[in-house]
C-alpha positions as CSV (number, residue, x, y, z in Angstrom):
1,X,-0.1,-0.2,-0.1
2,X,1.6,3.2,-0.9
3,X,0.4,7.4,-1.0
4,X,-0.7,8.3,-4.7
5,X,-1.6,11.4,-6.2
6,X,-3.8,10.6,-9.5
7,X,-5.6,13.7,-11.3
8,X,-4.4,16.1,-8.7
9,X,-5.8,14.9,-5.8
10,X,-3.7,12.6,-3.1
11,X,-5.0,8.9,-2.5
12,X,-4.1,5.9,-1.1
13,X,-3.6,2.4,-2.0
14,X,-6.0,-0.6,-1.3
15,X,-6.3,-4.1,-1.9
16,X,-9.1,-6.6,-1.0
17,X,-8.9,-10.5,-2.3
18,X,-6.6,-9.4,-5.2
19,X,-8.8,-6.3,-6.1
20,X,-6.7,-2.6,-6.0
21,X,-8.8,0.2,-5.3
22,X,-7.2,4.0,-4.7
23,X,-9.1,5.6,-2.2
24,X,-9.2,9.9,-2.0
25,X,-7.6,11.5,0.5
26,X,-10.3,14.0,2.7
27,X,-9.9,16.3,5.0
28,X,-12.3,15.6,8.1
29,X,-10.4,18.4,10.2
30,X,-8.2,20.7,9.8
31,X,-4.7,18.8,8.9
32,X,-6.2,15.2,8.8
33,X,-7.0,13.6,6.1
34,X,-8.6,9.9,6.0
35,X,-8.3,7.6,3.0
36,X,-12.0,8.1,2.1
37,X,-14.1,4.1,1.6
38,X,-17.2,4.7,-0.7
39,X,-18.3,1.1,-1.3
40,X,-21.3,2.1,-2.8
41,X,-22.2,0.8,-6.7
42,X,-18.5,-0.9,-6.7
43,X,-19.8,-5.0,-6.5
44,X,-16.1,-6.3,-7.6
45,X,-14.7,-4.3,-4.3
46,X,-17.9,-5.7,-2.2
47,X,-17.6,-9.6,-3.4
48,X,-13.8,-9.6,-2.6
49,X,-14.9,-7.9,0.7
50,X,-17.8,-10.2,1.7
51,X,-15.2,-13.3,0.6
52,X,-12.8,-11.9,3.2
53,X,-14.9,-11.4,5.7
54,X,-16.7,-14.7,5.6
55,X,-13.3,-16.5,6.2
56,X,-12.9,-14.8,9.6
57,X,-16.2,-15.0,11.1
58,X,-17.3,-18.0,13.5
59,X,-20.8,-18.4,10.6
60,X,-22.2,-20.4,13.4
61,X,-21.9,-17.4,16.3
62,X,-24.8,-15.3,14.8
63,X,-28.3,-15.6,13.4
64,X,-28.8,-11.6,11.9
65,X,-26.4,-8.8,10.4
66,X,-27.0,-5.6,11.8
67,X,-25.5,-2.6,10.0
68,X,-26.2,1.4,10.1
69,X,-27.5,3.6,6.6
70,X,-25.8,3.6,4.0
71,X,-22.6,3.2,2.6
72,X,-22.0,-0.6,4.7
73,X,-25.5,-2.1,2.9
74,X,-24.2,-4.1,0.1
75,X,-21.5,-5.0,1.9
76,X,-24.4,-6.2,5.1
77,X,-26.5,-7.9,2.0
78,X,-24.0,-9.2,0.3
79,X,-22.3,-10.6,3.9
80,X,-26.5,-12.0,4.0
81,X,-26.5,-13.4,0.5
82,X,-23.4,-15.6,1.0
83,X,-24.0,-16.3,4.7
84,X,-27.6,-17.3,4.4
85,X,-28.4,-14.5,7.1
86,X,-31.0,-11.9,7.3
87,X,-30.1,-8.6,7.5
88,X,-31.7,-5.6,9.5
89,X,-30.3,-1.8,8.5
90,X,-30.8,1.3,10.8
91,X,-32.0,4.0,9.5
92,X,-30.5,7.6,9.9
93,X,-34.3,8.9,9.9
94,X,-37.7,7.9,10.8
95,X,-40.4,7.3,9.1
96,X,-43.8,7.0,10.0
97,X,-44.4,3.0,8.3
98,X,-41.4,2.4,10.7
99,X,-43.8,1.9,14.2
100,X,-42.2,2.2,17.5
101,X,-38.7,2.4,16.5
102,X,-35.6,2.4,19.0
103,X,-33.1,4.1,18.9
104,X,-29.8,6.1,20.6
105,X,-27.6,9.1,19.3
106,X,-24.3,8.3,17.4
107,X,-21.5,10.9,15.4
108,X,-19.4,10.1,12.3
109,X,-16.3,11.3,11.7
110,X,-17.5,12.1,8.0
111,X,-20.6,14.0,9.1
112,X,-20.3,17.0,11.0
113,X,-23.7,16.2,13.1
114,X,-24.7,13.7,14.8
115,X,-26.5,11.4,14.1
116,X,-29.3,8.5,15.3
117,X,-30.2,5.6,14.5
118,X,-33.5,4.2,14.1
119,X,-33.9,0.7,14.5
120,X,-37.2,-0.2,12.6
121,X,-40.1,-1.8,14.8
122,X,-41.1,-4.8,12.1
123,X,-37.1,-6.0,12.2
124,X,-37.4,-5.9,15.8
125,X,-38.8,-8.8,16.5
126,X,-36.8,-10.0,14.0
127,X,-33.4,-9.2,16.0
128,X,-35.4,-9.7,19.7
129,X,-33.2,-12.6,22.0
130,X,-31.1,-13.3,18.9
131,X,-27.0,-13.0,18.5
132,X,-26.6,-10.0,15.6
133,X,-23.0,-9.6,14.2
134,X,-22.4,-5.6,13.5
135,X,-21.0,-4.4,10.0
136,X,-19.7,-1.9,9.1
137,X,-17.2,-0.8,6.1
138,X,-14.6,1.6,7.9
139,X,-14.2,2.0,11.6
140,X,-12.9,5.0,12.7
141,X,-14.0,6.1,16.2
142,X,-16.5,4.1,17.2
143,X,-19.0,6.2,17.6
144,X,-21.9,4.6,15.2
145,X,-20.7,0.3,16.2
146,X,-21.5,2.4,20.0
147,X,-24.6,2.9,18.5
148,X,-25.3,0.5,17.2
149,X,-24.7,-1.8,20.5
150,X,-26.8,0.8,22.3
151,X,-29.5,-0.3,19.8
152,X,-29.4,-3.8,19.7
153,X,-28.9,-4.1,24.0
154,X,-32.3,-1.6,24.2
155,X,-34.1,-4.2,21.4
156,X,-32.9,-7.4,23.5
157,X,-30.7,-8.9,21.3
158,X,-27.1,-9.7,22.1
159,X,-24.0,-8.4,19.9
160,X,-21.2,-11.5,19.9
161,X,-18.7,-10.3,16.8
162,X,-18.2,-6.8,15.2
163,X,-16.6,-6.9,11.9
164,X,-15.7,-4.3,9.5
165,X,-13.6,-3.7,5.9
166,X,-11.5,-0.9,7.7
167,X,-10.4,0.1,11.0
168,X,-8.8,3.5,10.7
169,X,-6.5,5.1,12.8
170,X,-2.5,5.7,14.1
171,X,-3.3,2.5,15.7
172,X,-4.8,-0.3,15.2
173,X,-4.7,-2.1,18.3
174,X,-7.4,-0.1,19.5
175,X,-9.5,-2.6,17.2
176,X,-8.3,-5.7,17.4
177,X,-11.8,-6.6,18.9
178,X,-13.2,-6.0,14.9
179,X,-12.7,-9.0,12.9
180,X,-10.8,-6.7,10.3
181,X,-9.3,-7.1,6.9
182,X,-6.6,-3.9,7.3
183,X,-6.5,-0.4,9.2
184,X,-6.1,2.9,7.4
185,X,-4.3,5.1,8.8
186,X,-5.0,9.3,9.1
187,X,-2.7,11.4,7.4
188,X,-2.0,14.2,9.1
189,X,-0.5,17.8,7.1
190,X,3.0,17.1,7.6
191,X,3.0,13.8,6.3
């Protein structure tokens, strides 16, 4: 993995299951950049990530896959197909058709406002009393993971594992409990 510059934009190279991508570096705070992973529409990369994660997961340990809206939805969907397990998406806005929701607030490094994660009433019945696997594209601060865990606890589910394509930060040991395929570093202005 190396730094490159393409079309006047700095990138960071990643490879998952032989599939290579150049992730654009974007500034998330003054002097701090991240390598932005956006898997929406990238079927080849999602398939490679699913195969990599499926090889690392104990497929008998969980009953349901849970993710947060929106970028990790394709990952959860393909992982559900691969494992033959149902999946649930925690929404970022409550809609009237969702019925009585279970919710928790979270903060993400890529958004500047607090977000709320909502569990739909129909999905509540699916996860109540079940063992769940949390899935995300990138775990950076852990806030989304914590929000998902809080919703699961309120809904009567047990989180048995957490997974992501990548963790992020300059201390990968912080994320040892996350089943991931790699770690993305943070980039500081002097780098």
